[in-house]
C-alpha positions in Angstrom: 113.0 193.4 190.0 116.4 192.5 188.8 117.2 192.7 185.1 118.6 189.5 183.3 122.0 189.7 181.9 122.4 189.3 178.1 125.2 187.0 177.1 127.6 188.3 174.6 128.0 186.1 171.4 131.3 184.3 171.0 132.1 185.1 167.4 135.4 183.2 167.6 133.7 179.9 168.6 131.0 180.3 165.9 133.6 181.0 163.3 135.6 178.0 164.3 132.5 175.8 164.3 131.5 177.1 160.8 134.9 176.3 159.3 134.9 172.8 160.8 131.5 172.1 159.3 132.5 173.6 156.0 135.6 171.5 155.9 133.7 168.3 156.7 131.0 169.1 154.1 133.7 169.8 151.5 135.4 166.6 152.3 132.1 164.8 152.0 131.5 166.4 148.6 135.0 165.5 147.5 134.5 161.9 148.6 131.2 161.6 146.9 132.6 163.2 143.7 135.4 160.7 143.9 133.0 157.9 144.1 131.0 159.3 141.2 134.1 159.7 139.1 135.4 156.3 139.9 132.0 154.8 139.1 131.9 156.7 135.8 135.4 155.5 135.1 134.4 151.9 135.8 131.3 152.1 133.6 132.9 154.1 130.8 136.4 152.7 130.7 136.6 149.4 132.5 133.2 147.9 131.5 132.9 149.9 128.2 133.0 146.8 126.0 130.4 145.0 128.1 127.9 147.8 128.0 128.6 148.5 124.4 127.8 144.9 123.6 124.6 145.1 125.5 123.7 148.2 123.7 124.4 146.6 120.4 122.4 143.6 121.4 119.4 145.8 121.9 120.1 147.8 118.7 121.5 145.1 116.4 119.8 141.8 115.7 121.4 138.8 113.9 118.9 137.1 111.7 119.8 133.6 110.4 119.3 132.7 106.8 118.6 129.1 105.8 120.7 127.5 103.1 119.3 125.8 100.1 119.3 122.1 100.5 121.5 120.1 98.1 119.8 118.1 95.3 119.9 114.3 94.8 120.5 112.7 91.4 120.8 109.2 90.1 123.9 107.9 88.4 122.8 109.3 85.1 122.0 112.8 86.4 118.2 112.3 86.7 116.8 114.4 89.5 115.4 112.3 92.4 115.0 115.0 95.1 114.5 118.7 94.3 113.5 121.9 96.1 110.2 123.4 94.9 108.8 126.8 95.8 105.8 126.8 98.1 103.6 129.9 98.2 102.1 131.3 101.3 99.8 134.3 101.8 101.0 136.7 104.5 99.4 139.8 106.0 101.0 142.6 107.9 98.3 143.8 110.3 99.5 147.4 110.7 99.2 148.0 107.0 95.6 146.9 106.9 92.8 149.3 107.8 90.0 146.7 108.3 91.7 143.4 109.1 88.5 141.5 109.7 87.0 142.5 106.3 90.3 141.9 104.5 90.6 138.4 105.9 87.0 137.5 105.0 87.4 138.8 101.5 90.6 136.8 101.0 89.0 133.6 102.3 86.1 134.1 99.8 88.5 135.0 96.9 90.7 132.0 97.4 88.0 129.6 98.5 89.7 128.8 101.8 88.4 127.0 104.9 86.7 129.5 107.2 88.6 128.0 110.1 91.8 129.7 108.9 90.5 133.0 110.1 90.4 131.9 113.7 93.9 130.5 113.6 95.1 133.7 111.8 93.6 136.1 114.3 95.0 134.0 117.2 98.4 134.3 115.8 98.0 138.1 115.1 97.4 138.7 118.8 100.7 136.9 119.6 102.8 138.9 117.2 103.7 142.6 116.9 101.6 144.4 114.4 104.4 145.1 112.0 105.3 141.3 111.8 103.8 139.5 108.8 101.4 136.6 109.8 100.7 133.7 107.5 97.0 133.3 106.5 97.4 130.2 104.5 100.3 127.9 103.3 100.7 125.9 100.1 98.6 128.0 97.7 98.1 126.3 94.4 98.7 128.0 91.0 95.0 129.0 90.6 95.0 130.7 94.0 98.2 132.5 93.3 96.8 133.7 89.9 93.5 134.9 91.5 95.3 136.9 94.2 97.8 138.4 91.8 95.1 139.8 89.7 93.4 141.6 92.7 96.5 142.2 94.8 96.1 146.0 94.6 92.8 145.7 96.5 94.5 144.2 99.5 97.3 146.4 100.8 99.4 144.7 103.5 98.8 141.2 101.9 101.5 139.6 99.9 102.5 136.2 98.6 105.9 134.9 99.8 107.7 131.9 98.4 110.0 129.4 100.1 111.6 126.1 99.1 110.3 122.7 100.2 111.6 119.3 99.4 109.8 117.3 96.6 110.3 113.7 95.4 109.1 113.4 91.8 109.3 109.6 91.7 107.2 109.3 94.9 107.2 105.8 96.3 109.9 104.4 93.8 112.9 105.6 95.9 111.4 106.0 99.3 113.5 103.4 101.1 116.7 104.7 99.3 116.3 108.4 99.6 114.1 108.6 102.7 112.6 112.1 103.3 112.9 115.3 105.2 110.4 116.5 107.8 110.0 119.2 110.4 112.6 119.3 113.1 111.3 117.8 116.4 112.6 117.7 120.0 114.6 114.6 119.4 116.4 116.2 116.5 117.1 119.3 118.6 118.6 117.1 121.3 120.7 115.2 118.8 121.9 118.5 117.2 122.8 119.9 120.6 124.8 116.8 121.4 126.7 117.1 118.1 127.2 120.8 118.5 125.3 121.5 115.3 122.2 123.3 116.5 123.5 126.7 115.6 123.7 125.7 112.0 119.9 125.0 112.1 118.8 128.3 113.5 116.6 129.1 110.5 116.1 125.6 109.1 112.6 124.0 109.4 113.3 120.5 108.1 115.9 117.8 108.6 116.6 114.4 107.0 114.7 111.7 108.8 115.4 108.5 106.8 117.5 107.1 104.1 120.2 109.0 102.2 118.5 112.3 103.3 119.5 111.5 106.9 122.8 109.7 106.3 124.2 112.6 104.2 122.4 115.4 106.2 125.7 117.3 106.8 126.5 117.4 103.1 123.0 118.2 101.9 122.1 120.8 104.5 124.8 123.5 103.8 125.9 126.4 106.1 123.5 128.9 107.6 124.0 132.6 106.6 123.0 135.7 108.5 122.2 139.4 108.3 122.8 142.0 110.9 120.0 144.5 111.1 119.5 147.6 113.2 116.2 147.8 115.1 114.4 150.4 117.1 113.1 150.0 120.6 110.0 148.3 119.3 112.0 145.7 117.3 111.2 147.1 113.9 114.0 146.7 111.4 115.5 150.1 110.4 118.4 149.1 108.2 120.7 146.2 107.3 124.2 146.5 108.5 125.9 143.3 107.3 124.9 140.4 105.1 126.6 137.0 105.1 125.0 134.7 102.4 124.3 131.1 103.3 126.4 128.3 101.7 124.0 126.0 99.8 124.1 122.3 100.5 126.1 120.1 98.2 124.4 118.0 95.5 125.0 114.3 95.6 124.8 111.5 93.0 123.6 108.0 93.8 124.6 104.7 92.2 120.9 103.8 91.6 119.5 103.9 88.1 116.0 105.3 87.6 115.0 103.0 84.8 116.3 99.9 86.6 114.7 100.9 89.9 111.3 101.5 88.2 111.4 98.2 86.3 112.4 96.4 89.5 109.6 98.1 91.4 107.1 97.0 88.8 108.3 93.4 89.1 107.8 93.5 92.8 104.4 95.1 92.6 101.6 93.5 94.7 104.2 91.4 96.6 105.8 91.7 100.0 109.5 91.4 99.8 112.7 93.1 98.7 115.3 93.0 95.9 118.8 94.3 95.7 120.9 94.8 92.5 124.6 95.6 92.9 127.9 95.4 91.1 130.3 92.9 92.7 133.6 94.7 91.8 132.8 98.0 93.5 129.7 97.4 95.6 127.5 99.9 93.8 123.8 99.6 94.6 122.0 99.9 91.2 118.6 99.3 92.6 117.1 98.6 96.0 113.5 97.7 96.3 111.3 97.3 99.3 107.7 96.4 98.6 105.2 97.8 99.4 106.4 101.4 99.6 104.8 104.7 100.3 104.9 108.3 99.1 107.5 110.3 101.1 106.0 113.6 100.1 103.3 112.9 102.7 105.8 113.6 105.4 107.4 116.7 104.0 104.5 119.0 104.8 103.4 117.1 107.9 101.4 113.9 107.5 98.0 113.9 109.1 97.1 111.6 112.0 94.7 109.4 109.9 97.2 109.0 107.1 100.0 108.1 109.5 97.9 105.5 111.3 96.9 104.0 108.0 100.6 103.4 107.2 101.5 102.3 110.7 98.6 99.8 111.0 99.0 98.5 107.4 99.6 94.7 107.8 102.0 94.8 104.8 104.2 97.2 106.8 105.3 99.6 104.1 107.3 101.8 106.5 110.0 99.0 106.9 112.9 98.9 104.5 112.8 95.2 103.9 116.0 95.3 101.8 118.1 96.3 104.8 115.8 95.8 107.8 113.9 92.7 106.8 115.0 89.6 108.7 114.6 86.3 107.1 116.1 82.8 107.3 118.5 82.6 104.4 117.7 79.0 103.7 119.5 77.2 100.9 120.9 80.5 99.4 123.9 80.1 101.7 124.8 76.5 100.7 127.5 77.7 98.2 129.2 79.7 101.1 128.9 76.6 103.4 130.5 74.5 100.6 133.5 76.8 100.5 133.8 76.5 104.2 133.6 72.7 104.0 136.3 72.5 101.3 138.6 74.8 103.3 138.1 72.8 106.5 138.7 69.5 104.8 135.2 68.1 105.5 135.1 66.9 101.9 136.9 67.3 98.6 135.5 68.2 95.2 135.5 64.5 94.4 134.0 63.2 97.6 130.9 61.1 97.1 128.0 61.3 99.6 124.8 59.3 99.7 121.8 61.5 100.4 118.8 59.6 101.8 115.4 61.0 102.8 116.7 62.2 106.1 119.8 62.8 108.3 120.3 61.6 111.9 122.9 62.6 114.4 124.5 59.4 115.6 122.9 57.8 118.6 119.8 60.0 118.4 116.3 59.4 117.1 115.4 62.8 115.6 115.3 62.9 111.8 116.2 65.9 109.8 114.3 65.5 106.6 115.4 66.4 103.1 113.1 68.6 101.0 112.8 65.6 98.6 110.9 62.8 100.5 112.9 59.9 98.9 116.3 61.6 99.0 118.8 62.3 96.2 121.1 59.3 96.2 124.8 59.6 95.4 126.2 63.1 94.9 129.3 65.3 95.0 129.4 68.9 96.2 128.6 70.2 92.7 125.4 68.1 92.5 124.6 68.9 96.1 124.5 72.6 95.3 122.7 72.0 92.0 119.8 70.1 93.5 120.1 71.8 96.9 120.4 68.5 98.8 119.7 69.2 102.5 121.2 66.0 103.8 124.6 66.8 102.3 124.7 70.1 104.3 123.2 68.5 107.4 126.2 66.2 107.4 128.6 69.1 106.7 127.2 71.1 109.6 127.6 68.1 111.9 131.2 67.6 110.8 132.5 71.2 111.1 130.4 72.3 114.1 128.8 75.7 114.9 132.0 77.4 115.9 133.5 77.0 112.3 130.1 77.9 110.7 129.9 81.1 112.8 133.5 82.0 112.0 133.3 81.6 108.3 129.8 83.0 107.8 130.6 86.1 109.9 133.4 86.8 107.5 130.8 86.5 104.7 129.0 89.4 106.4 126.2 87.5 108.2 125.3 88.8 111.6 127.3 92.0 110.7 126.3 95.4 109.4 127.0 95.6 105.7 128.6 99.1 105.7 125.9 100.5 103.4 125.3 104.3 103.7 121.9 103.9 105.4 121.1 104.2 109.1 118.1 101.9 108.7 119.8 98.5 108.7 119.5 95.3 110.8 122.4 93.0 111.3 120.4 89.8 111.5 121.6 86.8 113.6 124.6 84.6 113.0 124.1 82.2 115.9 126.9 80.9 118.2 127.1 79.2 121.5 127.6 82.5 123.3 124.7 84.1 121.4 122.2 81.4 122.5 123.4 81.5 126.1 123.0 85.2 126.2 119.8 85.4 124.3 117.9 82.3 125.4 119.8 81.3 128.6 120.3 77.8 127.1 123.3 75.8 126.0 124.0 75.0 122.3 122.8 71.6 121.1 124.0 69.6 118.1 120.5 69.7 116.7 120.8 73.5 116.6 123.8 73.1 114.4 122.1 70.8 111.9 119.3 73.4 111.2 121.9 76.1 110.7 123.6 73.9 108.1 120.8 74.7 105.7 120.3 78.3 106.6 117.4 77.7 109.0 117.1 77.6 112.8 118.4 80.7 114.5 120.2 82.0 111.4 118.6 85.2 110.0 119.8 87.6 107.3 118.7 90.6 105.3 118.4 90.7 101.5 121.2 93.2 101.5 123.5 90.7 103.4 122.6 88.0 100.9 123.6 90.2 98.0 126.9 91.2 99.7 127.7 87.5 100.5 127.2 86.7 96.8 129.6 89.5 95.8 132.2 88.1 98.2 131.7 84.7 96.6 132.1 85.9 93.0 135.0 88.1 93.9 136.9 85.1 95.5 136.9 86.6 99.0 137.2 90.3 98.3 134.9 92.1 100.7 133.4 95.2 99.2 131.0 97.3 101.3 127.8 98.2 99.4 127.4 101.8 98.6 124.5 104.1 97.5 126.6 107.3 97.0 128.2 107.6 93.6 129.8 111.0 94.0 129.6 114.5 95.4 128.9 117.6 93.2 131.6 120.3 93.0 132.4 123.3 90.8 134.6 121.0 88.7 132.1 118.3 88.3 131.3 115.2 90.3 133.9 113.8 92.7 133.5 110.0 92.7 133.5 108.1 96.0 136.3 105.5 96.5 135.6 101.8 96.9 135.3 100.8 100.6 136.8 97.3 101.3 136.9 95.1 104.4 139.2 92.2 105.4 139.3 89.6 102.5 138.6 85.9 103.0 141.6 83.8 102.1 141.4 80.1 101.5 143.9 77.3 101.3 143.2 76.9 97.6 141.7 79.6 95.4 140.0 76.8 93.4 137.5 76.2 96.2 135.7 79.4 95.1 135.3 78.0 91.6 133.7 74.8 93.0 130.9 76.8 94.7 130.5 79.0 91.6 130.3 76.0 89.3 127.6 74.5 91.5 125.7 77.8 91.2 126.1 77.6 87.4 124.6 74.1 87.5 121.6 75.4 89.5 120.7 77.6 86.6 122.0 75.6 83.6 122.3 72.0 84.9 120.1 69.1 84.0 118.7 68.9 87.5 119.2 72.6 88.4 116.4 73.9 90.7 116.2 77.2 88.7 116.8 75.8 85.2 113.2 76.5 84.1 113.3 80.1 85.3 116.5 80.8 83.4 115.7 78.9 80.2 116.8 80.5 77.0 118.7 83.5 78.5 120.8 85.4 76.0 123.6 85.3 78.6 125.0 82.7 81.1 123.9 83.2 84.6 124.4 81.4 87.9 122.5 81.4 91.2 121.0 79.6 94.2 117.4 79.4 95.2 116.1 79.0 98.8 112.8 78.2 100.5 112.6 79.2 104.1 110.0 77.8 106.5 108.4 80.4 108.8 107.3 77.8 111.3 108.5 74.3 112.3 106.7 71.2 111.1 106.0 68.3 113.4 107.9 65.0 113.0 105.5 63.4 110.5 103.7 66.6 109.4 103.6 67.3 105.6 103.8 70.9 104.3 100.6 72.0 102.5 100.7 75.6 101.5 97.1 75.6 100.3 95.9 74.7 103.8 98.0 77.4 105.5 97.2 81.0 106.2 99.2 83.2 103.9 101.5 84.6 106.7 102.6 81.0 107.5 103.6 80.0 104.0 107.3 79.7 103.1 109.4 82.6 102.0 111.0 82.4 98.6 114.6 83.5 98.1 117.2 83.6 95.3 120.7 85.0 94.8 122.2 85.1 91.3 124.8 86.8 89.1 125.7 87.3 85.5 127.5 86.8 83.3 129.0 83.7 84.8 132.4 84.0 83.1 133.0 87.6 84.3 130.3 88.7 86.8 129.1 92.2 86.4 125.9 92.2 88.5 124.5 90.4 91.5 120.9 90.2 92.6 119.1 89.0 95.7 115.4 88.5 95.9 113.2 87.7 98.9 109.4 87.2 98.6 107.5 86.8 101.8 105.1 83.9 102.0 105.4 83.3 98.3 106.3 79.6 98.4 109.2 77.8 96.7 112.3 79.9 95.8 113.0 78.2 92.5 109.4 78.7 91.2 108.7 82.2 92.6 111.9 84.1 93.5 114.0 82.8 90.6 111.7 84.2 87.9 111.9 87.6 89.5 115.7 87.4 89.7 115.8 86.3 86.1 113.8 89.4 85.0 116.1 91.7 87.1 119.2 90.2 85.5 117.6 90.6 82.1 117.1 94.3 82.7 120.8 94.7 83.3 122.1 92.3 80.7 119.7 93.3 78.0 119.7 97.2 78.1 117.0 97.4 75.4 114.5 96.3 78.1 115.1 99.5 80.0 114.1 101.6 77.1 110.4 100.7 77.0 108.3 103.8 77.9 105.7 102.1 80.2 107.2 103.2 83.5 106.0 105.8 85.9 106.9 109.4 84.9 108.1 111.8 87.6 105.2 113.6 89.1 104.7 117.4 89.1 102.2 117.3 91.9 
C-alpha cells in the first residue's frame, strides 16, 4: 500500500496572509477610532452648547413668581380695590406618617366638609409626594387660630398665604371698577395673540370688566422668577438665581366715594343709570348703574346657582346701564337740535312759531301729536325748549332733514363711542339713510325724520352719551372725552392724566350756544319750565332739560295711560342738567327705566345729584355704607 505524501507548509504565504489581515484590521481600527474621535469632537465641541443647555434644563428649573396687583383708589385716596391675604392649608404627603388619620383629624379640628378628603386624596395621587397639596382654601380667622394652636401635632401640614383681590365697597363701584377672576381659555388665547402670555406664567387672575380690564397692563405688573437646581426626581436642591417681580402700578380714579354712595342711594330700588362729570375736563365723578351686584362673588369663582340668579334676574344687574344701556334720548336732545337749527338758518332767536296740537307733513294725513293735547300756541326757540314743544322740533326736523341731523348730532357724540376708559360701552344709533338701508333694507321716509326730531324713532343713546353731549353744549363746542382715570401712582407721587379732546364743533355765531343754554335755564327757572318744581329753592342756579321716552308706539287715536300698562311698557324718564348756570362746574344725566315723566321723576333725582356736588355739606352725613371687611 502506497504511503500518502505530506505537504510542506508554505510559511512565506502564511506570513504574507497574516500581515495583510493585520494591516486590514489595523486600518479598520484606525477608521473606527477616527469615527469615534470625530463623534466625540462633534458632541463635545460642535454641539457642546446644545447638550449643556439640555443638561441645564434637566438640572435647572425656572419658577415664575407672580407680581402683586396694583391698588385702585378714588380721587381722594380712598382704597377701592385691595389685595387681601387668603389662607390655605397645605399638606406635604412624604412628611406625614399616617396621611389618612392626619386628614381626618384636620377635618374634625377645622369643621370641614368631609368631601374635601376625597378631592385631596385624588390630588395627592396626581402629584409627587414631596409636592404640597392644598387640603382647603379660604380659611377663616377662627380656623387659622385653631390650627396654629395645634400645629405641632401635624407635621407636614402648614398654612400658606397668598393675595386675592377684594372690593370693600362691594356693589357700589362694580360697573366702574369691574372685577378680576380666574384666567380662562379665552383669556389665554387673547394673551397669546398679544404676546403677553409669558407675563402671566404664575398669575391666576386677570381683569374681566371695568377699570380692572381696561388698565390690566398697568395693574398687573411684571412676573419675576427664580432659578432652582433640582435632582432627577424634581426636588429642589438649591436656589441659583432670584429675580423679584415688579408689582403692578397703583391707579387713582376720578370718582368720589361719598358722591358715588349718595348717588347709589338715590337710585336704589330703581332700574336706570346716572352719570356725574365735570364739563371742563371730562372727569367722571360718579357713574351709577342700578341695580348692581357684588363683584367679590366672581373673585373666588361664583357658583352655578349664584350666576344663574344674576343672569336670569329680570332687572339685568350685569349690564352697565350707564355706558351700555340703550334708550331713546327723547326731549333731552332738543337744545342740541336748536343749535343745529340756528346754525342752519332754519329759524332765528326771534322767529315766532305757532304750535298746535299736532304737526303734519304737507300733503300727508299722518298727524304727529304734541305731548300737550291742545298745543302750546305762539313761541320762540327759548320757549320751545322751556316747555319742550314737540311741534316746534317736528317742524325743525322737517326743514333741515335727516342728513343735517345726522351730521350735527354725530358731532355731539351720538352714535359714537364716547372715548371713556371702559371696554363695556355701546355706541347707540344715530340713524341715517344709509343706516336704515343697511339695517332694515328699506329707504328713509320723511316720517322717520319727524320722529327723530324729538329724540324718538330710530335714535338711541346711552346715559353717558347724554352727559357728554351736555358737556359739549356748555363748553360751546369743545369735545372732551369722559375719563375715569385720574392719575397713575409713582415713587414721586401721582402722575395726573392729560385731558383728551376731540374735534370741536364750530358755529357761524358763538351766541347760538347761549340761546340753547338760556332755554335750558328757563326749563329749570322759567314760569313754564317743565322742571321748575323739581328745582324750586335751590341755593344755586341750575339749568337742564327733561325727556320722556315712549318704549312703544301709540295708535293714531290711542291715549297713553300708564296705570293701565305693564311696568315694562311705561315711559322712560330722562334728564340732563348742569350747575352753576353762570360757570358750569358739573353735568349730570339721569335715565330711569319705565318711571314715567322725566320732569316729575328723573328731574328730582338730578336735582339731588347736583345738590350733592354744589352743597358739600350733604356729603358729610354718616349714613352711607361703610367699606366691608368681609
